[in-house]
N, C-alpha and C positions, 0 to 999 in steps of 0.2 A: 802092685807091680807100677814101677816108673822107670821108663826109658831115660835114658845121657839129659835128652831136653827139659823134662820134665824135675829131674834133679837139679839141674843149673839153675832153671825158675825158682825152684824151692828152696836154694841156696840163695838168690838175690832178690827176692821178693821183698821182701821188708827193708831193704837199700833201697831200691827203688821208689817202693810207697812212701820212703822219706824225702826223696830227692823231688818227687811229685810233689809232696803235701808244702815245700818249701819253694812253691809256685812255678818249678819244672813242669812243664807239661807236654811239650812238643817231643818227637821221637828223636830228633838229631840231636838235641841237646842231652838227652838223658843217654846218646850212645856215647857224648863227647866225655860224658860226666862217668860212666861206667868203663871207658877204657876200653882194656882189649879181656877184661872180664867177661861179657857175653857178649853173642853177635847182636847185631841192628836188628834182625828179621823177628829173633826172638824177643828180644826188648819190644817193638810193637805186638808180639802177639799176648805176651803177659802185662802188659799195661795198658791194653786198648779199654779193658771196660771202669777202669783207673781213670784214662787222662778222661774219657765220658762222662764220668761220673762228676770230676774235678769242675770241668769247663761248666757242666749244666748248674753246679754250686758257684759257681763265678761270676754266672750269667744271671741266676736269682740275686744274690746279692748287688751286684749292680743295678738292676731292675730297681731294688728295693733304695737303694740311695738314692736314685732319679726322682722317684716317688716322693722321699723326705726332701729334697732339693727343692722338688716344683713347689709342694705343701707349703715351705718355708718361705718361696717367692710370693706366693698369693696371699701371705698372710703377714708378710713384713711391711712395719709400721714406720715410715722415714721420719729424720728431724724434724720437716719441716709439717708434716701433719701433727707431731704432737705440740710444735711450738704453737700452731693455730689453734688447738684442740684446746691449750692454755689459754692462751688470750683471747679468745672468744667462745670459746665453751663449745663449738661446734664442730662437727668433722663426717664426712663421710666414709671414712674407714670402720666397717664393721667389726675390726677386733677391739678397736677402742671403744667400741659404743659397750662393745662385751664386759670388757673390762670395769669401765665404769659402772654399770649395774651389778658387777659382780663384787667390786671393793670398795665399801666403807672407805676406807681410807685412802684412795683415789679419789674417792668423791671430796671428801674434807679438803685433801690437798689441792686439788682445783678451783672449790670456792674461794680458799684461803688468795691464790692468784689471782682469780678473777677480780674479787676484791679490792686488790690492789692496785691492777689495771684501772678499774673504774673510779679509784682515787686518786693518780697521776692522770686522769684522763677528766676528771672533774664532770663524772657519770653517776655520783652517789652524793646523798645531801651528806654522810657520815665522813667527815674528812679528819676523824682525826687519828693521825699515824699512830699514838704511843697505845690505841686499843689494837690495832691491826698488827704492832709487834708481838704484843703478848698471845693472839688468837696463833702468830705464824711459830712462835715458842713452844704452845701446847698439842702443834702436830706432830711433835718427834720425828722430825724430817730432817735428817741431818743438813742438806742443802739449804733449806729454808731456814732453817734454824740458824745457821751462820749469817745469812743474808740478813735475819732480822737484828741479829746482833750488831752486824755489821752498820744498819741503821741507824740502830740505838746510839752509837757514840755520836752521832751528829742528826738528831732526830730534828733538830732545831731546823736544820737548812732544809731537809726535808719537806718538813710540814710549811716551810716560807712556800716553797718549789709549788706544794698543793693549794694553797689560798691566794697564791697571789699570781696574778695572770701572766707577767712580764718574764720574760727569760732574757738571757744573756749569752745565747748561742751566736748570733750574728758575730758577737766581740771575738767570743771564742775563737771562733772561724777565724776571724780576720787576722788574731794574735799568731795563730797556727799556720796559716800564709803567709806573713813577714815571716816567722822563724824559718819556714822552709825556702823560702828566698833568701836570707841571710846566711844558710849553711851551703846554699849551691852558690854562692858567688865569695864564699870564707876565702880569702886571698886572691880572689881574681880581680875585681875592679874597686873603684872607690864609693865614697858615699853616695856622689851624684847620680851613678847609675842604676846604685841600689833603690833609691828613693824613684828615679824615673820606671822600674822593673813595677816596685810597690804602686806611684799612682796609676800606671798605666797598663798594666797585667788585667787580664779577666778573670 
């Protein structure tokens, strides 16, 4: 035997469960959603267990997401750490060390990158850029392969940069400086002021 309140509760319990599953778990919102179909006191009674269970599930999900986020923060590897590892072959990040041990492809890639750095810095006796280009192509790494093909198009200039200790960096910097001053003074002053700024600017 069901009384009138139990009959009303049974009639609307599935509708209330649908509203709660959509994220509405407070009593006031449920009363507003149901309108005049059912009283607020009865809504509070028949949804008490559902609301408690839903709140517990939300709490568990939140804690799980926070644990994942905290774990990803501790294991995250920055670009500077990766760059340092590629150029110097050393890092204090345990994740990078683990990747290096577990992946032969990463070992090969780092070895090729470090060989290139040694050639540019003059830290190796084998300075033939053509051998390095072939080695880089064999890695099957798209970024490194494209870089090797770009060097191959002008390998003589790169080889000269490796073999010859001189650099035109100072000249290039001076030219860029003059161009910047020229653009700043375009249609503003004559050649005398431009000459003075070039000669006396720091």
